[in-house]
C-alpha positions as CSV (number, residue, x, y, z in Angstrom):
1,X,-1.8,-13.3,-22.6
2,X,-3.3,-15.2,-19.6
3,X,-2.3,-13.8,-16.2
4,X,-3.0,-15.2,-12.8
5,X,-2.8,-12.6,-10.0
6,X,-2.2,-14.2,-6.6
7,X,-2.8,-11.8,-3.7
8,X,-3.3,-12.1,0.1
9,X,-6.5,-10.0,0.1
10,X,-8.8,-8.6,-2.6
11,X,-12.1,-6.8,-3.0
12,X,-14.5,-6.3,-1.4
13,X,-11.7,-6.0,1.3
14,X,-10.2,-2.5,1.1
15,X,-6.7,-1.2,1.4
16,X,-3.7,-0.1,-0.7
17,X,-2.8,-3.6,-1.9
18,X,-6.4,-4.5,-2.7
19,X,-6.8,-1.3,-4.7
20,X,-3.7,-1.7,-6.8
21,X,-4.5,-5.3,-7.6
22,X,-8.1,-4.4,-8.5
23,X,-7.0,-1.6,-10.8
24,X,-4.5,-3.9,-12.5
25,X,-7.0,-6.7,-13.0
26,X,-9.5,-4.3,-14.5
27,X,-7.0,-2.7,-16.9
28,X,-5.6,-6.1,-18.0
29,X,-9.1,-7.3,-18.8
30,X,-9.9,-4.0,-20.6
31,X,-6.9,-4.5,-22.8
32,X,-8.0,-8.0,-23.8
33,X,-5.9,-10.2,-21.6
34,X,-7.2,-13.2,-19.7
35,X,-7.1,-12.6,-15.9
36,X,-7.8,-14.7,-12.9
37,X,-7.5,-13.5,-9.3
38,X,-6.6,-16.1,-6.6
39,X,-6.9,-14.8,-3.0
40,X,-7.6,-15.8,0.6
41,X,-11.1,-16.7,1.5
42,X,-11.2,-14.2,4.3
43,X,-13.5,-13.3,5.8
44,X,-14.9,-16.7,5.6
45,X,-18.3,-15.4,4.6
46,X,-17.0,-14.3,1.2
47,X,-18.0,-16.5,-1.8
48,X,-15.5,-19.1,-2.9
49,X,-15.9,-17.9,-6.4
50,X,-17.4,-14.9,-8.0
51,X,-16.9,-12.4,-10.9
52,X,-16.0,-8.8,-10.1
53,X,-15.6,-6.3,-13.0
54,X,-15.7,-9.3,-15.4
55,X,-12.7,-10.9,-13.7
56,X,-13.1,-14.3,-12.1
57,X,-12.1,-14.2,-8.4
58,X,-11.3,-17.5,-6.7
59,X,-10.9,-17.7,-2.9
60,X,-9.1,-20.6,-1.1
61,X,-7.8,-21.1,2.3
62,X,-4.1,-20.4,2.1
63,X,-3.4,-21.8,5.6
64,X,-0.2,-23.2,6.9
65,X,0.5,-24.9,10.3
66,X,2.7,-22.2,11.7
67,X,4.3,-22.3,15.2
68,X,3.0,-18.8,16.0
69,X,-0.6,-20.2,15.9
70,X,0.3,-22.4,18.8
71,X,2.1,-19.6,20.6
72,X,-1.1,-17.5,20.2
73,X,-3.2,-20.4,21.5
74,X,-4.8,-20.9,18.1
75,X,-4.6,-24.6,18.0
76,X,-7.6,-24.7,15.6
77,X,-5.6,-22.8,13.0
78,X,-2.5,-24.9,13.5
79,X,-4.4,-28.1,13.0
80,X,-6.4,-26.7,10.1
81,X,-3.1,-25.8,8.4
82,X,-2.2,-29.5,8.1
83,X,-5.5,-30.0,6.1
84,X,-5.4,-26.9,3.9
85,X,-1.7,-26.9,3.1
86,X,-1.9,-30.1,0.9
87,X,-5.5,-29.4,-0.2
88,X,-4.9,-25.8,-1.4
89,X,-1.5,-26.8,-3.0
90,X,-3.2,-29.6,-5.0
91,X,-6.0,-27.1,-6.1
92,X,-3.3,-24.7,-7.2
93,X,-1.4,-27.3,-9.2
94,X,-4.6,-28.6,-10.9
95,X,-5.7,-25.0,-11.6
96,X,-2.3,-24.2,-13.2
97,X,-2.4,-27.4,-15.3
98,X,-5.9,-26.6,-16.6
99,X,-5.4,-22.9,-17.3
100,X,-1.8,-22.9,-18.4
101,X,-1.1,-19.2,-17.7
102,X,1.6,-17.3,-19.4
103,X,2.6,-15.7,-16.1
104,X,1.7,-16.0,-12.4
105,X,2.1,-12.7,-10.6
106,X,2.3,-12.9,-6.8
107,X,1.2,-9.5,-5.6
108,X,2.8,-9.1,-2.1
109,X,4.6,-12.0,-0.5
110,X,1.9,-13.0,2.1
111,X,0.0,-16.2,3.0
112,X,-0.2,-17.5,-0.6
113,X,3.6,-17.2,-1.0
114,X,4.5,-20.6,0.3
115,X,1.9,-22.3,-1.9
116,X,3.2,-20.5,-5.0
117,X,6.8,-21.5,-4.1
118,X,5.9,-25.1,-3.6
119,X,3.9,-25.2,-6.9
120,X,6.9,-23.6,-8.7
121,X,9.2,-26.3,-7.4
122,X,6.9,-29.1,-8.5
123,X,6.0,-27.6,-11.9
124,X,7.9,-24.4,-12.9
125,X,6.0,-21.6,-14.6
126,X,6.8,-18.0,-15.4
127,X,6.8,-16.2,-12.1
128,X,6.7,-12.4,-11.3
129,X,7.0,-11.3,-7.7
130,X,5.6,-7.9,-6.9
131,X,6.6,-6.2,-3.6
132,X,4.4,-3.7,-1.9
133,X,5.8,-2.8,1.5
134,X,5.4,-4.8,4.6
135,X,6.5,-8.0,2.8
136,X,9.9,-6.4,2.6
137,X,9.9,-4.0,5.6
138,X,8.5,-6.6,7.9
139,X,11.3,-9.1,7.3
140,X,13.2,-7.8,10.3
141,X,10.4,-8.8,12.7
142,X,9.5,-12.0,10.8
143,X,10.7,-15.5,11.7
144,X,13.3,-17.6,9.9
145,X,10.6,-19.4,8.0
146,X,9.1,-16.2,6.6
147,X,12.5,-15.0,5.5
148,X,13.3,-18.3,3.9
149,X,10.1,-18.3,1.9
150,X,10.7,-14.7,0.8
151,X,14.3,-15.4,-0.2
152,X,13.4,-18.5,-2.1
153,X,10.7,-16.8,-4.0
154,X,13.0,-14.0,-5.1
155,X,15.6,-16.5,-6.2
156,X,13.1,-18.4,-8.3
157,X,11.2,-15.5,-9.8
158,X,11.8,-14.5,-13.4
159,X,11.2,-10.8,-12.6
160,X,10.8,-8.9,-9.3
161,X,8.9,-5.6,-9.2
162,X,8.5,-3.2,-6.4
163,X,6.3,-0.2,-6.0
164,X,9.3,2.1,-5.4
165,X,13.0,2.2,-6.0
166,X,13.5,2.3,-2.3
167,X,11.6,-0.9,-1.7
168,X,13.5,-2.7,-4.5
169,X,16.8,-1.6,-2.9
170,X,15.7,-3.0,0.4
171,X,14.8,-6.3,-1.3
172,X,18.1,-6.5,-3.1
173,X,20.0,-5.9,0.2
174,X,18.2,-9.0,1.6
175,X,18.5,-11.1,-1.6
176,X,21.2,-9.9,-4.0
177,X,20.0,-12.1,-6.9
178,X,17.0,-9.8,-7.3
179,X,19.3,-7.1,-8.6
180,X,19.5,-8.5,-12.2
181,X,15.8,-9.1,-12.5
182,X,14.4,-6.2,-10.4
183,X,12.5,-3.2,-11.6
184,X,10.3,-0.5,-10.1
185,X,6.6,-0.4,-11.1
186,X,5.0,2.5,-9.4
187,X,1.4,2.2,-8.1
188,X,-1.1,4.0,-10.3
189,X,-4.3,5.8,-9.6
190,X,-7.4,6.7,-11.6
191,X,-8.1,10.3,-12.4
192,X,-10.0,11.8,-9.5
193,X,-13.6,13.0,-10.0
194,X,-14.0,16.6,-9.1
195,X,-16.6,17.1,-6.3
196,X,-19.5,19.4,-6.8
197,X,-19.7,20.0,-3.0
198,X,-18.4,23.3,-1.7
199,X,-16.2,22.8,1.4
200,X,-14.4,25.6,3.1
201,X,-10.6,25.5,2.7
202,X,-8.2,25.6,5.6
203,X,-6.1,23.7,8.1
204,X,-4.1,20.4,7.8
205,X,-5.2,16.9,7.0
206,X,-3.4,13.6,7.6
207,X,-4.9,10.2,6.8
208,X,-3.9,6.6,7.3
209,X,-4.2,3.6,9.5
210,X,-3.2,4.6,13.1
211,X,-0.1,2.5,13.6
212,X,3.2,3.8,15.1
213,X,4.9,3.7,11.6
214,X,2.5,6.4,10.4
215,X,4.0,9.0,12.7
216,X,0.8,10.8,13.8
217,X,2.3,11.2,17.2
218,X,5.1,13.3,15.7
219,X,2.5,15.4,13.9
220,X,0.7,16.1,17.2
221,X,3.9,17.1,18.8
222,X,4.7,19.4,15.9
223,X,1.2,20.9,16.2
224,X,2.0,21.7,19.9
225,X,5.3,23.4,18.9
226,X,3.6,25.4,16.1
227,X,3.2,29.2,16.6
228,X,0.2,29.3,14.2
229,X,-1.6,26.2,15.5
230,X,-3.6,25.5,12.3
231,X,-6.6,23.2,12.7
232,X,-5.7,19.6,12.1
233,X,-8.0,16.7,11.0
234,X,-6.8,13.2,11.5
235,X,-8.5,10.5,9.4
236,X,-8.3,6.8,10.1
237,X,-8.5,4.3,12.9
238,X,-6.3,1.6,14.4
239,X,-4.6,0.4,17.6
240,X,-2.9,3.7,18.2
241,X,-6.0,5.9,18.1
242,X,-6.6,5.9,21.9
243,X,-3.0,6.7,22.6
244,X,-3.1,9.6,20.0
245,X,-6.3,11.1,21.5
246,X,-4.6,10.9,25.0
247,X,-1.5,12.5,23.6
248,X,-3.5,15.3,22.0
249,X,-5.2,16.0,25.4
250,X,-1.9,16.0,27.3
251,X,-0.4,18.5,24.8
252,X,-3.4,20.8,25.2
253,X,-4.6,20.4,21.7
254,X,-8.3,19.5,22.5
255,X,-9.8,22.3,20.4
256,X,-7.4,22.1,17.5
257,X,-7.5,18.4,16.6
258,X,-10.4,16.6,15.0
259,X,-10.3,12.8,14.9
260,X,-12.6,11.8,12.1
261,X,-12.2,8.0,12.4
262,X,-12.4,5.7,9.4
263,X,-14.0,7.2,6.3
264,X,-14.6,5.7,2.9
265,X,-12.3,6.7,0.1
266,X,-14.7,9.5,-1.1
267,X,-14.8,10.9,2.4
268,X,-11.0,11.0,2.7
269,X,-10.8,12.8,-0.6
270,X,-13.4,15.4,0.4
271,X,-11.5,16.1,3.6
272,X,-8.2,16.6,1.6
273,X,-10.0,18.9,-0.9
274,X,-11.0,21.1,2.0
275,X,-7.4,21.3,3.4
276,X,-4.8,23.9,3.0
277,X,-2.0,21.3,3.3
278,X,-1.8,17.5,3.5
279,X,0.8,16.1,5.9
280,X,2.3,12.6,5.6
281,X,4.6,12.2,8.8
282,X,5.4,8.5,8.3
283,X,8.3,6.7,9.8
284,X,7.9,4.0,7.1
285,X,6.1,4.4,3.7
286,X,6.9,2.1,0.8
287,X,5.1,4.3,-1.7
288,X,2.8,7.1,-0.5
289,X,-0.7,6.9,-2.0
290,X,-2.1,9.6,0.3
291,X,0.6,12.0,-0.8
292,X,-0.1,11.1,-4.5
293,X,-3.8,11.7,-4.1
294,X,-3.2,15.0,-2.4
295,X,-1.0,16.0,-5.3
296,X,-3.7,15.0,-7.8
297,X,-5.9,17.6,-6.1
298,X,-3.3,20.3,-6.4
299,X,-2.5,20.3,-2.7
300,X,1.0,21.1,-1.3
301,X,2.3,18.1,0.6
302,X,4.7,17.9,3.6
303,X,6.1,14.4,4.0
304,X,8.8,12.5,5.8
305,X,12.0,11.8,3.8
306,X,11.5,8.1,4.1
307,X,10.7,5.1,1.8
308,X,9.1,5.9,-1.5
309,X,7.9,9.4,-0.6
310,X,10.8,11.3,-2.1
311,X,10.2,9.5,-5.4
312,X,6.5,10.4,-5.4
313,X,7.2,14.0,-4.4
314,X,10.1,14.7,-6.7
315,X,9.7,18.2,-8.1
316,X,6.4,18.8,-6.3
317,X,5.2,21.8,-4.4
318,X,5.9,20.6,-0.9
319,X,8.6,19.9,1.6
320,X,10.4,16.8,2.8
321,X,11.4,16.6,6.5
322,X,13.3,14.1,8.6
323,X,11.1,11.6,10.3
324,X,10.6,11.7,14.1
325,X,11.5,15.4,14.2
326,X,8.5,17.5,15.5
327,X,10.4,20.8,15.5
328,X,11.4,20.5,11.8
329,X,7.9,19.4,10.9
330,X,6.3,22.4,12.7
331,X,8.7,24.7,10.9
332,X,7.9,23.1,7.6
333,X,4.1,23.6,8.2
334,X,4.6,27.3,9.0
335,X,6.8,27.7,5.9
336,X,4.3,26.0,3.7
337,X,1.4,28.0,5.1
338,X,3.2,31.2,4.2
339,X,3.9,30.0,0.7
340,X,0.2,29.1,0.2
341,X,-0.8,32.6,1.4
342,X,1.9,34.4,-0.7
343,X,1.9,32.4,-3.9
344,X,-1.4,32.2,-5.8
345,X,-2.0,28.7,-7.2
346,X,0.8,27.2,-5.1
347,X,0.4,23.4,-5.4
348,X,-1.4,23.4,-8.7
349,X,1.5,22.0,-10.7
350,X,1.3,18.9,-8.5
351,X,-1.7,17.7,-10.5
352,X,0.5,17.3,-13.6
353,X,3.2,15.4,-11.6
354,X,0.6,13.1,-10.1
355,X,-0.8,12.3,-13.5
356,X,2.5,10.5,-14.3
357,X,1.4,7.8,-11.8
358,X,-1.5,6.6,-13.8
359,X,-3.2,3.2,-13.9
360,X,-2.3,3.0,-17.6
361,X,1.4,3.5,-16.9
362,X,1.3,1.1,-14.0
363,X,-0.3,-1.6,-16.3
364,X,2.3,-0.9,-19.0
365,X,5.0,-1.6,-16.4
366,X,3.5,-4.9,-15.4
367,X,3.0,-6.0,-18.9
368,X,6.7,-5.2,-19.6
369,X,7.6,-7.3,-16.6
370,X,5.4,-10.2,-17.7
371,X,7.1,-10.3,-21.1
372,X,10.7,-9.5,-20.1
């Protein structure tokens, strides 16, 4: 089978979407399938074409003359869109004609979405749309054009996948025609390599990009309400970091909070290995990779009852709490600390549950979608 994966961003850029698509491309290639990755040429310093893990990666400018470019005073991007829209669309059509793929899989409805839609109108092909989070959850704040592209793609797709049942339900609510062709395909992860480093256990860890939807402010307020005041390590960076540091100071948490900033993946895992508990206080979370990785290390997890988190944590040693509720979260932390102290090996069974979310199983799900 020949598969073209179209994605907004790909390695060497890092992030959840990039990681999932990279794993999928590697595994498809390992199983003997032909794979190409088409992605944005961003940053512009990246090569237009290279091979990563024996998979050809092609980078084009998926640029459209959007009104928001003018509103943001980016006249250069607006004008460039008039050049790259027909140019990249022509490249895509010629590429599809030459390669004749069995399936085109659009991973996340982002910048390449319009180009895939137009190409499908001009010369239909088997199309699988894979939803990963903000492409669905961001529709409420998107413009009419973004919503039209999204709806049109769902209508034309042969199969629609989503990384959680929650996300698929949200997509169906927006476009009911996705019900008959929709299916969840959970994100997968490779088995974690055990570290030889010895790090003292204790305290709480939370990790993620520092945006309001991650709920780190709720965790800080819960920490201030806690009787035990365990040490808390926050990993990540983003536009909310300054506000969070200021909030920690105003709550009198200066000695109990450590802001570690952005770490590489190995560094994040090391910090979670050292923790007593991992907390995911999100207001929105389409899947929950941090929770899954914590489970794979045998860590108990406290998470918000939102998005895909209840699906990832089903049956796990941990607790689900309502989002935006600092008091409930602080009570859950104290409850879980007591369970860890009083129950030897508490959290260990999470490893077995996490193993169900493997790259192999994820790839099986995509192959079934490609062939459905």
